[in-house]
PLY file of the C-alpha trace (Angstrom):
ply
format ascii 1.0
element vertex 73
property float x
property float y
property float z
element edge 72
property int vertex1
property int vertex2
end_header
1.58 -33.02 12.23
1.54 -30.93 9.08
3.77 -27.93 8.53
1.70 -25.61 6.39
3.44 -22.83 4.57
1.13 -19.85 4.26
1.82 -16.84 2.09
1.09 -13.54 3.87
-1.79 -11.49 2.48
0.50 -8.44 2.56
2.60 -10.00 -0.19
-0.43 -10.09 -2.49
-1.41 -6.55 -1.50
2.12 -5.46 -2.40
1.84 -7.16 -5.79
-1.51 -5.49 -6.41
-0.16 -2.05 -5.47
2.85 -2.61 -7.71
0.64 -3.49 -10.69
-1.60 -0.46 -10.07
1.47 1.76 -9.74
2.90 0.55 -13.05
-0.44 1.09 -14.81
-1.02 4.57 -13.40
2.59 5.62 -14.00
2.39 4.33 -17.56
-0.81 6.30 -18.13
0.82 9.43 -16.70
3.90 9.09 -18.90
1.64 8.55 -21.91
-0.26 11.75 -21.03
2.99 13.70 -20.81
4.14 12.45 -24.22
0.69 12.82 -25.84
-1.16 15.57 -23.93
-4.95 15.55 -24.21
-6.64 18.17 -26.36
-8.58 19.58 -23.39
-6.48 19.08 -20.24
-7.91 19.49 -16.76
-7.04 22.57 -14.68
-4.21 21.01 -12.62
-2.75 18.82 -15.36
0.61 20.58 -14.97
1.05 18.89 -11.56
1.04 15.40 -13.17
-0.75 13.75 -10.24
-0.93 10.43 -12.10
2.86 10.26 -12.30
3.29 11.05 -8.60
0.60 8.56 -7.52
2.01 5.92 -9.84
5.47 6.32 -8.34
4.07 6.26 -4.80
2.03 3.10 -5.39
4.95 1.44 -7.15
7.35 2.15 -4.28
4.90 1.08 -1.56
4.01 -2.05 -3.51
7.65 -3.00 -3.97
8.35 -2.45 -0.27
5.47 -4.72 0.74
6.32 -7.33 -1.87
9.96 -7.51 -0.82
9.30 -7.36 2.92
6.61 -10.06 2.94
7.83 -12.27 0.08
7.54 -15.95 0.81
10.88 -17.66 1.36
11.54 -21.34 0.91
13.37 -21.64 4.22
10.39 -20.74 6.41
8.42 -23.54 8.03
0 1
1 2
2 3
3 4
4 5
5 6
6 7
7 8
8 9
9 10
10 11
11 12
12 13
13 14
14 15
15 16
16 17
17 18
18 19
19 20
20 21
21 22
22 23
23 24
24 25
25 26
26 27
27 28
28 29
29 30
30 31
31 32
32 33
33 34
34 35
35 36
36 37
37 38
38 39
39 40
40 41
41 42
42 43
43 44
44 45
45 46
46 47
47 48
48 49
49 50
50 51
51 52
52 53
53 54
54 55
55 56
56 57
57 58
58 59
59 60
60 61
61 62
62 63
63 64
64 65
65 66
66 67
67 68
68 69
69 70
70 71
71 72
């Protein structure tokens, strides 16, 4: 009988959300430091920063909660 250790798909989804959050947050911080010449109407709300933070937090929660541990069968 084989004991297979499977990694939950939610762990990979968490990693993907974390990477997207870092990229979007980085883009938002770059846009704050170097504002575009013709900003969009609601640029003062910095939606990219808020979405980047949200994705980063959710991704970290999923990655930590569903991380594979060596002690599981």
